[in-house]
LUMFI-97930 format. One record per residue: x negated, y, z of N, C-alpha, C, O in turn; residue in three letters. Coordinates in steps of 0.1 Angstrom, whole numbers. Layout:
BEGIN
<site n_X="X" n_Y="Y" n_Z="Z" ca_X="X" ca_Y="Y" ca_Z="Z" c_X="X" c_Y="Y" c_Z="Z" o_X="X" o_Y="Y" o_Z="Z" res="ALA"/>
...
//
This chain:
BEGIN
<site n_X="-8" n_Y="-12" n_Z="0" ca_X="0" ca_Y="0" ca_Z="0" c_X="-9" c_Y="12" c_Z="0" o_X="-19" o_Y="13" o_Z="7" res="UNK"/>
<site n_X="-5" n_Y="22" n_Z="-8" ca_X="-12" ca_Y="35" ca_Z="-7" c_X="-2" c_Y="45" c_Z="0" o_X="10" o_Y="44" o_Z="-1" res="UNK"/>
<site n_X="-8" n_Y="55" n_Z="7" ca_X="0" ca_Y="64" ca_Z="14" c_X="-1" c_Y="78" c_Z="8" o_X="-9" o_Y="80" o_Z="-1" res="UNK"/>
<site n_X="7" n_Y="87" n_Z="13" ca_X="7" ca_Y="101" ca_Z="7" c_X="-6" c_Y="109" c_Z="10" o_X="-11" o_Y="109" o_Z="21" res="UNK"/>
<site n_X="-11" n_Y="115" n_Z="-1" ca_X="-23" ca_Y="123" ca_Z="0" c_X="-19" c_Y="136" c_Z="7" o_X="-9" o_Y="143" o_Z="3" res="UNK"/>
<site n_X="-26" n_Y="140" n_Z="18" ca_X="-23" ca_Y="152" ca_Z="25" c_X="-34" c_Y="163" c_Z="24" o_X="-33" o_Y="174" o_Z="28" res="UNK"/>
<site n_X="-46" n_Y="159" n_Z="18" ca_X="-57" ca_Y="169" ca_Z="17" c_X="-67" c_Y="164" c_Z="6" o_X="-69" o_Y="152" o_Z="5" res="UNK"/>
<site n_X="-72" n_Y="173" n_Z="-1" ca_X="-83" ca_Y="170" ca_Z="-11" c_X="-92" c_Y="182" c_Z="-12" o_X="-88" o_Y="193" o_Z="-12" res="UNK"/>
<site n_X="-105" n_Y="179" n_Z="-13" ca_X="-115" ca_Y="189" ca_Z="-16" c_X="-126" c_Y="183" c_Z="-25" o_X="-129" o_Y="171" o_Z="-25" res="UNK"/>
<site n_X="-132" n_Y="193" n_Z="-32" ca_X="-143" ca_Y="189" ca_Z="-41" c_X="-153" c_Y="201" c_Z="-40" o_X="-150" o_Y="212" o_Z="-44" res="UNK"/>
<site n_X="-165" n_Y="198" n_Z="-35" ca_X="-175" ca_Y="209" ca_Z="-34" c_X="-187" c_Y="206" c_Z="-42" o_X="-193" o_Y="194" o_Z="-41" res="UNK"/>
<site n_X="-192" n_Y="215" n_Z="-49" ca_X="-204" ca_Y="214" ca_Z="-57" c_X="-216" c_Y="214" c_Z="-47" o_X="-216" o_Y="221" o_Z="-37" res="UNK"/>
<site n_X="-227" n_Y="207" n_Z="-51" ca_X="-239" ca_Y="206" ca_Z="-43" c_X="-251" c_Y="208" c_Z="-52" o_X="-251" o_Y="201" o_Z="-62" res="UNK"/>
<site n_X="-261" n_Y="216" n_Z="-48" ca_X="-272" ca_Y="218" ca_Z="-57" c_X="-282" c_Y="206" c_Z="-58" o_X="-291" o_Y="205" o_Z="-67" res="UNK"/>
<site n_X="-280" n_Y="196" n_Z="-50" ca_X="-288" ca_Y="184" ca_Z="-50" c_X="-301" c_Y="186" c_Z="-43" o_X="-303" o_Y="196" o_Z="-36" res="UNK"/>
<site n_X="-310" n_Y="176" n_Z="-43" ca_X="-323" ca_Y="176" ca_Z="-36" c_X="-334" c_Y="173" c_Z="-45" o_X="-344" o_Y="166" o_Z="-42" res="UNK"/>
<site n_X="-334" n_Y="179" n_Z="-57" ca_X="-345" ca_Y="178" ca_Z="-67" c_X="-342" c_Y="169" c_Z="-78" o_X="-349" o_Y="169" o_Z="-88" res="UNK"/>
<site n_X="-332" n_Y="160" n_Z="-77" ca_X="-329" ca_Y="151" ca_Z="-88" c_X="-317" c_Y="155" c_Z="-96" o_X="-312" o_Y="148" o_Z="-105" res="UNK"/>
<site n_X="-312" n_Y="167" n_Z="-93" ca_X="-300" ca_Y="173" ca_Z="-100" c_X="-289" c_Y="176" c_Z="-91" o_X="-289" o_Y="171" o_Z="-80" res="UNK"/>
<site n_X="-279" n_Y="183" n_Z="-96" ca_X="-268" ca_Y="187" ca_Z="-88" c_X="-257" c_Y="176" c_Z="-89" o_X="-257" o_Y="167" o_Z="-97" res="UNK"/>
<site n_X="-247" n_Y="178" n_Z="-80" ca_X="-236" ca_Y="168" ca_Z="-79" c_X="-225" c_Y="175" c_Z="-71" o_X="-224" o_Y="187" o_Z="-70" res="UNK"/>
<site n_X="-216" n_Y="166" n_Z="-66" ca_X="-205" ca_Y="172" ca_Z="-58" c_X="-202" c_Y="161" c_Z="-47" o_X="-206" o_Y="150" o_Z="-48" res="UNK"/>
<site n_X="-194" n_Y="166" n_Z="-38" ca_X="-188" ca_Y="157" ca_Z="-27" c_X="-173" c_Y="159" c_Z="-28" o_X="-168" o_Y="170" o_Z="-30" res="UNK"/>
<site n_X="-166" n_Y="147" n_Z="-26" ca_X="-152" ca_Y="147" ca_Z="-27" c_X="-147" c_Y="142" c_Z="-13" o_X="-153" o_Y="133" o_Z="-8" res="UNK"/>
<site n_X="-136" n_Y="147" n_Z="-8" ca_X="-130" ca_Y="142" ca_Z="4" c_X="-115" c_Y="142" c_Z="2" o_X="-109" o_Y="152" o_Z="-2" res="UNK"/>
<site n_X="-108" n_Y="131" n_Z="5" ca_X="-94" ca_Y="129" ca_Z="4" c_X="-89" c_Y="124" c_Z="17" o_X="-95" o_Y="115" o_Z="23" res="UNK"/>
<site n_X="-78" n_Y="129" n_Z="21" ca_X="-71" ca_Y="124" ca_Z="33" c_X="-57" c_Y="120" c_Z="30" o_X="-50" o_Y="127" o_Z="23" res="UNK"/>
<site n_X="-53" n_Y="109" n_Z="36" ca_X="-39" ca_Y="103" ca_Z="34" c_X="-33" c_Y="101" c_Z="47" o_X="-40" o_Y="98" o_Z="57" res="UNK"/>
<site n_X="-20" n_Y="102" n_Z="47" ca_X="-12" ca_Y="98" ca_Z="59" c_X="-14" c_Y="84" c_Z="63" o_X="-15" o_Y="75" o_Z="54" res="UNK"/>
<site n_X="-15" n_Y="81" n_Z="75" ca_X="-15" ca_Y="67" ca_Z="79" c_X="0" c_Y="62" c_Z="81" o_X="9" o_Y="71" o_Z="82" res="UNK"/>
<site n_X="3" n_Y="50" n_Z="81" ca_X="17" ca_Y="45" ca_Z="81" c_X="25" c_Y="50" c_Z="94" o_X="37" o_Y="53" o_Z="93" res="UNK"/>
<site n_X="18" n_Y="51" n_Z="105" ca_X="25" ca_Y="55" ca_Z="117" c_X="27" c_Y="71" c_Z="118" o_X="35" o_Y="76" o_Z="126" res="UNK"/>
<site n_X="19" n_Y="78" n_Z="110" ca_X="19" ca_Y="92" ca_Z="110" c_X="11" c_Y="99" c_Z="121" o_X="12" o_Y="112" o_Z="122" res="UNK"/>
<site n_X="4" n_Y="92" n_Z="129" ca_X="-4" ca_Y="98" ca_Z="140" c_X="-18" c_Y="100" c_Z="137" o_X="-25" o_Y="107" o_Z="144" res="UNK"/>
<site n_X="-23" n_Y="95" n_Z="125" ca_X="-37" ca_Y="96" ca_Z="121" c_X="-38" c_Y="98" c_Z="107" o_X="-29" o_Y="103" o_Z="100" res="UNK"/>
<site n_X="-49" n_Y="93" n_Z="101" ca_X="-51" ca_Y="95" ca_Z="86" c_X="-61" c_Y="84" c_Z="81" o_X="-68" o_Y="78" o_Z="89" res="UNK"/>
<site n_X="-61" n_Y="83" n_Z="68" ca_X="-70" ca_Y="75" ca_Z="61" c_X="-79" c_Y="85" c_Z="54" o_X="-74" o_Y="93" o_Z="46" res="UNK"/>
<site n_X="-92" n_Y="83" n_Z="55" ca_X="-102" ca_Y="93" ca_Z="49" c_X="-110" c_Y="85" c_Z="38" o_X="-115" o_Y="74" o_Z="41" res="UNK"/>
<site n_X="-111" n_Y="92" n_Z="27" ca_X="-119" ca_Y="87" ca_Z="16" c_X="-129" c_Y="97" c_Z="12" o_X="-125" o_Y="109" o_Z="9" res="UNK"/>
<site n_X="-142" n_Y="94" n_Z="11" ca_X="-153" ca_Y="103" ca_Z="8" c_X="-162" c_Y="98" c_Z="-3" o_X="-164" o_Y="86" o_Z="-3" res="UNK"/>
<site n_X="-166" n_Y="107" n_Z="-12" ca_X="-175" ca_Y="103" ca_Z="-22" c_X="-186" c_Y="113" c_Z="-23" o_X="-183" o_Y="125" o_Z="-25" res="UNK"/>
<site n_X="-199" n_Y="109" n_Z="-22" ca_X="-210" ca_Y="118" ca_Z="-24" c_X="-216" c_Y="115" c_Z="-38" o_X="-222" o_Y="104" o_Z="-40" res="UNK"/>
<site n_X="-214" n_Y="124" n_Z="-47" ca_X="-218" ca_Y="122" ca_Z="-61" c_X="-230" c_Y="130" c_Z="-64" o_X="-231" o_Y="138" o_Z="-74" res="UNK"/>
<site n_X="-240" n_Y="129" n_Z="-56" ca_X="-253" ca_Y="136" ca_Z="-57" c_X="-264" c_Y="126" c_Z="-61" o_X="-265" o_Y="116" o_Z="-54" res="UNK"/>
<site n_X="-271" n_Y="128" n_Z="-71" ca_X="-282" ca_Y="119" ca_Z="-75" c_X="-291" c_Y="115" c_Z="-63" o_X="-296" o_Y="124" o_Z="-56" res="UNK"/>
<site n_X="-293" n_Y="102" n_Z="-61" ca_X="-301" ca_Y="97" ca_Z="-50" c_X="-294" c_Y="96" c_Z="-37" o_X="-299" o_Y="90" o_Z="-28" res="UNK"/>
<site n_X="-281" n_Y="101" n_Z="-36" ca_X="-273" ca_Y="100" ca_Z="-24" c_X="-259" c_Y="96" c_Z="-27" o_X="-250" o_Y="102" o_Z="-22" res="UNK"/>
<site n_X="-258" n_Y="87" n_Z="-36" ca_X="-244" ca_Y="83" ca_Z="-40" c_X="-238" c_Y="73" c_Z="-30" o_X="-241" o_Y="61" o_Z="-31" res="UNK"/>
<site n_X="-230" n_Y="78" n_Z="-22" ca_X="-223" ca_Y="70" ca_Z="-12" c_X="-208" c_Y="72" c_Z="-13" o_X="-203" o_Y="83" o_Z="-16" res="UNK"/>
<site n_X="-201" n_Y="61" n_Z="-11" ca_X="-186" ca_Y="61" ca_Z="-12" c_X="-181" c_Y="53" c_Z="0" o_X="-185" o_Y="42" o_Z="2" res="UNK"/>
<site n_X="-171" n_Y="59" n_Z="7" ca_X="-166" ca_Y="52" ca_Z="19" c_X="-151" c_Y="56" c_Z="21" o_X="-147" o_Y="66" o_Z="16" res="UNK"/>
<site n_X="-144" n_Y="47" n_Z="28" ca_X="-130" ca_Y="49" ca_Z="31" c_X="-128" c_Y="43" c_Z="45" o_X="-133" o_Y="32" o_Z="48" res="UNK"/>
<site n_X="-121" n_Y="49" n_Z="54" ca_X="-118" ca_Y="44" ca_Z="67" c_X="-105" c_Y="49" c_Z="73" o_X="-100" o_Y="59" o_Z="68" res="UNK"/>
<site n_X="-100" n_Y="42" n_Z="83" ca_X="-88" ca_Y="45" ca_Z="90" c_X="-92" c_Y="53" c_Z="103" o_X="-99" o_Y="48" o_Z="111" res="UNK"/>
<site n_X="-86" n_Y="65" n_Z="104" ca_X="-88" ca_Y="73" ca_Z="117" c_X="-75" c_Y="73" c_Z="124" o_X="-68" o_Y="83" o_Z="126" res="UNK"/>
<site n_X="-71" n_Y="61" n_Z="130" ca_X="-59" ca_Y="60" ca_Z="138" c_X="-61" c_Y="47" c_Z="146" o_X="-62" o_Y="36" o_Z="140" res="UNK"/>
<site n_X="-61" n_Y="48" n_Z="159" ca_X="-62" ca_Y="36" ca_Z="167" c_X="-51" c_Y="26" c_Z="165" o_X="-53" o_Y="14" o_Z="164" res="UNK"/>
<site n_X="-39" n_Y="31" n_Z="164" ca_X="-27" ca_Y="23" ca_Z="163" c_X="-27" c_Y="15" c_Z="149" o_X="-26" o_Y="3" o_Z="149" res="UNK"/>
<site n_X="-30" n_Y="22" n_Z="138" ca_X="-30" ca_Y="16" ca_Z="125" c_X="-42" c_Y="7" c_Z="123" o_X="-41" o_Y="-2" o_Z="115" res="UNK"/>
<site n_X="-53" n_Y="10" n_Z="130" ca_X="-65" ca_Y="2" ca_Z="128" c_X="-63" c_Y="-12" c_Z="134" o_X="-70" o_Y="-22" o_Z="130" res="UNK"/>
<site n_X="-53" n_Y="-13" n_Z="143" ca_X="-50" ca_Y="-27" ca_Z="149" c_X="-41" c_Y="-34" c_Z="140" o_X="-40" o_Y="-47" o_Z="141" res="UNK"/>
<site n_X="-33" n_Y="-27" n_Z="131" ca_X="-23" ca_Y="-34" ca_Z="123" c_X="-27" c_Y="-36" c_Z="109" o_X="-21" o_Y="-44" o_Z="102" res="UNK"/>
<site n_X="-36" n_Y="-27" n_Z="104" ca_X="-39" ca_Y="-27" ca_Z="90" c_X="-55" c_Y="-28" c_Z="88" o_X="-62" o_Y="-25" o_Z="97" res="UNK"/>
<site n_X="-58" n_Y="-32" n_Z="76" ca_X="-72" ca_Y="-31" ca_Z="72" c_X="-72" c_Y="-26" c_Z="57" o_X="-62" o_Y="-27" o_Z="50" res="UNK"/>
<site n_X="-84" n_Y="-21" n_Z="53" ca_X="-85" ca_Y="-16" ca_Z="40" c_X="-91" c_Y="-26" c_Z="31" o_X="-102" o_Y="-31" o_Z="34" res="UNK"/>
<site n_X="-85" n_Y="-29" n_Z="20" ca_X="-90" ca_Y="-38" ca_Z="10" c_X="-97" c_Y="-30" c_Z="-1" o_X="-90" o_Y="-22" o_Z="-8" res="UNK"/>
<site n_X="-110" n_Y="-31" n_Z="-2" ca_X="-117" ca_Y="-24" ca_Z="-12" c_X="-123" c_Y="-33" c_Z="-23" o_X="-133" o_Y="-30" o_Z="-29" res="UNK"/>
<site n_X="-117" n_Y="-45" n_Z="-24" ca_X="-122" ca_Y="-55" ca_Z="-34" c_X="-121" c_Y="-49" c_Z="-48" o_X="-129" o_Y="-55" o_Z="-57" res="UNK"/>
<site n_X="-113" n_Y="-40" n_Z="-51" ca_X="-112" ca_Y="-34" ca_Z="-65" c_X="-120" c_Y="-21" c_Z="-65" o_X="-119" o_Y="-13" o_Z="-75" res="UNK"/>
<site n_X="-128" n_Y="-18" n_Z="-55" ca_X="-136" ca_Y="-5" ca_Z="-54" c_X="-130" c_Y="4" c_Z="-44" o_X="-118" o_Y="4" o_Z="-41" res="UNK"/>
<site n_X="-139" n_Y="13" n_Z="-39" ca_X="-135" ca_Y="23" ca_Z="-29" c_X="-123" c_Y="32" c_Z="-34" o_X="-114" o_Y="34" o_Z="-27" res="UNK"/>
<site n_X="-124" n_Y="37" n_Z="-47" ca_X="-114" ca_Y="45" ca_Z="-52" c_X="-100" c_Y="38" c_Z="-54" o_X="-90" o_Y="45" o_Z="-55" res="UNK"/>
<site n_X="-100" n_Y="25" n_Z="-54" ca_X="-88" ca_Y="17" ca_Z="-56" c_X="-84" c_Y="10" c_Z="-43" o_X="-79" o_Y="-1" o_Z="-44" res="UNK"/>
<site n_X="-87" n_Y="16" n_Z="-32" ca_X="-84" ca_Y="9" ca_Z="-19" c_X="-69" c_Y="6" c_Z="-18" o_X="-61" o_Y="13" o_Z="-24" res="UNK"/>
<site n_X="-67" n_Y="-4" n_Z="-9" ca_X="-53" ca_Y="-7" ca_Z="-7" c_X="-52" c_Y="-10" c_Z="8" o_X="-61" o_Y="-17" o_Z="14" res="UNK"/>
<site n_X="-42" n_Y="-5" n_Z="15" ca_X="-39" ca_Y="-8" ca_Z="29" c_X="-31" c_Y="-20" c_Z="30" o_X="-20" o_Y="-21" o_Z="25" res="UNK"/>
<site n_X="-36" n_Y="-30" n_Z="38" ca_X="-29" ca_Y="-43" ca_Z="39" c_X="-27" c_Y="-46" c_Z="54" o_X="-36" o_Y="-43" o_Z="62" res="UNK"/>
<site n_X="-16" n_Y="-53" n_Z="57" ca_X="-14" ca_Y="-57" ca_Z="71" c_X="-24" c_Y="-68" c_Z="74" o_X="-28" o_Y="-77" o_Z="66" res="UNK"/>
<site n_X="-29" n_Y="-68" n_Z="87" ca_X="-38" ca_Y="-78" ca_Z="92" c_X="-30" c_Y="-91" c_Z="95" o_X="-37" o_Y="-101" o_Z="99" res="UNK"/>
//
């Protein structure tokens, strides 16, 4: 299940000598509405990291993130 997007940002970054890039951050409502799901992408040469996590104690006990199709295609599934 995907939830409603509540925040998005994209910031340019000059890089660290290997070229410029950007960072992306997306926040989604968690199912209970008390927290959020955060997705971040660092698109800077040499620092390419992508992650997604649940920031809600209640939903962390009930759900897990399935990233088998990639971070950008995450799916929230019941445990």
